[in-house]
C-alpha positions in Angstrom: 0.0 0.0 0.1 1.3 3.5 -0.8 2.5 5.0 2.3 1.9 9.0 2.4 4.6 11.2 3.5 5.6 14.8 4.2 6.8 14.9 0.5 3.2 14.5 -0.8 2.3 18.0 0.7 2.8 19.7 -2.6 0.1 17.7 -4.3 -2.5 19.2 -1.9 -1.6 22.6 -3.7 -2.3 20.8 -6.8 -5.7 19.6 -5.4 -6.7 23.0 -4.7 -5.4 24.9 -8.0 -5.4 22.6 -10.8 -8.8 21.4 -12.4 -9.7 18.1 -11.4 -9.6 16.5 -15.0 -6.0 17.6 -15.1 -4.6 16.3 -11.8 -1.5 14.3 -12.1 -1.4 10.7 -11.4 0.8 11.2 -8.3 -2.2 13.5 -6.6 -4.8 10.7 -7.8 -2.7 8.0 -6.0 -2.7 10.1 -3.1 -6.3 10.8 -3.2 -7.1 6.9 -3.8 -4.8 6.1 -0.6 -6.6 8.9 1.5 -9.9 7.2 1.0 -8.7 4.1 2.7 -9.4 5.0 6.3 -11.2 3.0 9.1 -15.2 3.5 9.0 -15.1 5.0 12.3 -12.4 7.6 11.2 -14.2 8.2 8.3 -15.9 11.8 7.2 -18.6 12.2 4.8 -19.8 15.4 3.4 -23.8 15.8 3.8 -25.8 18.4 1.9 -28.2 20.1 4.4 -30.4 21.3 1.5 -30.7 20.1 -1.9 -27.9 22.5 -3.0 -25.9 22.9 0.0 -24.9 24.3 2.6 -22.9 21.4 3.8 -21.7 20.0 6.8 -19.1 17.1 7.5 -20.3 14.0 9.3 -19.4 10.6 10.2 -21.4 7.6 11.1 -21.5 6.0 14.6 -20.9 2.5 13.0 -24.6 1.5 13.4 -26.1 1.0 9.9 -29.5 2.7 9.5 -28.8 5.4 12.0 -28.3 9.1 11.0 -24.9 10.6 10.4 -23.4 12.5 13.4 -21.9 16.2 12.5 -18.0 16.2 13.3 -18.6 19.8 14.6 -20.8 23.0 14.1 -19.3 24.1 10.7 -21.4 24.6 7.9 -19.9 25.3 4.5 -21.4 27.3 1.8 -18.9 25.7 -0.9 -18.8 22.2 -1.6 -15.2 22.7 -2.5 -14.4 24.0 1.1 -16.2 21.2 2.8 -14.3 18.5 0.5 -10.9 20.5 1.4 -12.0 20.1 5.1 -13.0 16.3 4.3 -9.4 15.7 2.8 -7.5 17.4 5.4 -9.2 15.1 8.0 -8.3 12.1 6.1 -4.7 13.4 5.8 -4.7 13.6 9.7 -6.1 10.2 10.0 -3.4 8.5 7.7 -0.5 10.6 8.5 -1.1 11.3 12.0 -0.3 15.1 11.4 -2.3 18.1 10.6 -1.8 19.8 7.0 0.4 22.7 7.6 -1.6 26.2 7.7 0.0 27.6 4.8 -1.8 25.2 2.6 -5.1 26.6 3.9 -4.4 29.9 2.1 -7.5 30.8 -0.2 -7.0 29.7 -3.4 -8.1 32.1 -6.5 
């Protein structure tokens, strides 16, 4: 299995700046690896209404029960919710938070 390291951090900038269809194979490999997290650590994005806003939630492990919000944050942008979910998965896989400089607003 692919091991995520700090050398993969520049790929996070690509995630935020390059259109999805143009992502490199390295970024795709990283994203595939970040999808493999234990169910109890998995974060999903839930639309609170048909077209947003969105909230990060997790399962409690019992089928049929509603998702539980991770925190009180609500995102007006799906891209912002996806970024937060990616950062959460990075933390779960590496044990480290994404450095703050990668949080800078992307034009």
